[in-house]
N, C-alpha and C positions, 0 to 999 in steps of 0.2 A: 077638676079642670085639667090637671096634668094627664089623667087617663083619657079624657076626650081628645086632647092634643095628640097623644100617641096614636089613637085610633085614626085620627085624620091623616097623620103622617104615613101610617101604614096603608091607608086607602090610596093616597097620592102615589106611593111607591108602586102599588099593584097596578094602578091605572097607567103610570108611566111605563112600566114593564111591558104592558100589552101594546103600547104604542111603538115600542122599539122593534124595528124591522130587522130582518136578517141582514140587509145591506148595512144598516147602522152598526150592527153587531160586528161585522167583518170589515168596517171601513178602512182599517189600517193593515189589513192582511194582504200580502202580495198576490195571493191566488184569487181572493174574492173582492178585494177593494180597488183593484186596478182594471181598467177596461181592456178588452181584447185588442183594441186599436181604433183609430178614427175611420179606417176603411177596410175592415176585415172582409174577406180573407186576402185582399190584394196587398195591404200593408198592415202588419200586426205589431203589437207590443210584445216584447220578450223580456222576462226577468232572468238575468244571467245568474246561474248557480255556481258554475265551474268555469274558471278562465282557461284560455288556451295554454297548453303546455303544463297543466297541473297534473300531478299524480294523485291528488286528493279528490275523492268523490264526495262533494257536498250534496246534501239533499234537503229539500224543504221539510221542516217539521210541520205537519198538517195542523195540529191544534194551535200552535203559536205563530206560525208563519216565519219563524227564524230558520237560519241555515244551521244544520248540524253536520258533523263529519260522519259520513256513512262508512267509509273505508279508504285505505290507501291502495292504489292499483299496483299490480305486479310490475316490477322493472322489466324492460325499459319502456313500458306503455304509458303514454301521456295523452291528454285530450288534444285532438288536432285542431280544434276551433273552440270558441266560446260556446258553452252549452247551458241551456236553461229551459224555461217552459212558457207557454202562452197563458196569461191569466184568463179566468172564467172559461176554461175549456175542461173537458173530461174525456180521457181516452177509454178504450175498452178495458184497460187494466186498472181502471178506477183512479188513475192519477191524471194530473193535467198533461196535455200533449207536449212532448219534448221537442226542442229545436236545437240544431247545430247551426250557429250563425258564423258565416265566413266574413272576415274583415281583416284589416291590416295588423291589428295588435290585440293583445289581451285586455280585458277590462276587469274591474273588481267584482267579486261576488255580490249580488244584490243590486247590480246596475240595471236600470230600465232603458231599453233602446228600441228603436223602430227597425223592423226587418221586413223583407219581401221574400215570400216562399218561392223557391225555384225547383223544388223536387221533393221526393219522399223516398225513404228507404224502409220498405216493409221488413219487420223483424218479428219472429216468433220467439218469445222469451218464456221459458217454463210453460209451454203449451198455450200461452196467451198472446194475442196480437199486441205489439208494442211498437207501432210505427214511429219513425223519426223524421221530422220535417227538416229539410235542408233549406237554409235561407241565407240571404246576403244582407249585410247592414245597409239599410236604405240610404244612409247619409255618408257612406264611405266611397270616395271617388274611384278607388281602385276596383271595387266590386259591384257598384250599383248598376252597371250596365249589363250584368249577367241576368238572363231571363229564364234559363232552363238549365237543369243539372247537366245536360249533355254538352253545354257550352264550356264546362270546366275542363281544365287540362286533365288528360287521362290519369296522370300520377296523383292529382288531388282527389279525384273520385276514388281511385284505388286505396289511397290513404284512409279515406272516410270509411269505406266498406271494410277494410282490414281492421280498423279500430273497433267497430261494433262487433266484429266476430272474435278478434283475438283477446280483448280484455275479459270477455266472458269465459273463453276456453282456458285461459290461464288460471282461472278460478275454478276450473272443472265444472262449469255450469253449461247447460245445454241451451244453445241459441241458434236460430236459423236466420241468416241474413239473405234476403231475396234481392232480385234485380231491381235497381232504382227506377222510380217512375217520375214523370214530369210534373210541371207546376200545377196543371189542372187537377191531377190526383191529390196533390198536396192541399190545394184549396178546398176540394171536396171533403177531405179528412178534417180540415179545420172547421168547416161549417158543421159537419156532423158532430164534432166534439163540443161545439158551442151549444147545439141543440140538446145534446146529452147532459151537459152541465146545467142548462136551464131546467130540464125535467127533474133533475135530482135536487138542485138547490133552490131554484126559483127566486134567485136574489134580484137580478136586474136583467134588462134586455140590453146587454153590452153597454151599460152606463158607466161612466167614470165618475166616481163619487166625489172626486176633487175638482171636477170640471176643468181639467187641464187639457188644452187643445194643442199645446206645443211641448214636446219632450226635449 
């Protein structure tokens, strides 16, 4: 009797395992379990990894979804804005596409916020394309009226461009930072990264597993 019960339990476990989808497996993972946004690419979700002013480069640990300390930047370089990634996207470097979010203040690592892309900074890192989306916090009254990276004060754009170039050069790494592009190029890059993600993972069609419509 006990042997029959064990066989039945083993059968149920195998059956349940087959029913488990990739989406269920990653439901609590910030890369896979959070939607790209309600209206991508116009309005996107961003998971912040690194707060503005930080010298510490945090990076998502792909297997667990936790943030780990990657390294400490060379002095006096700090992140000029909150920096993170768009969930359910995949760049050409096989990482989620990164975003620099302009807003009034820093936020905690792991924060989820709504952003609107206004531009794109093409970069070539170690001979690979590693484009950076420039966005504004969609709910910040000081920044939400910006629609194009060209609207930014010249010093702010120079600060962003210099950061992407200088923090790599200080570590004696090769990087090319190209001329920034506008919001349409940013949106095309986001859509392409969403398609690339779906081809590789096939988890969802931009679904939010928690059914949250308000962040």
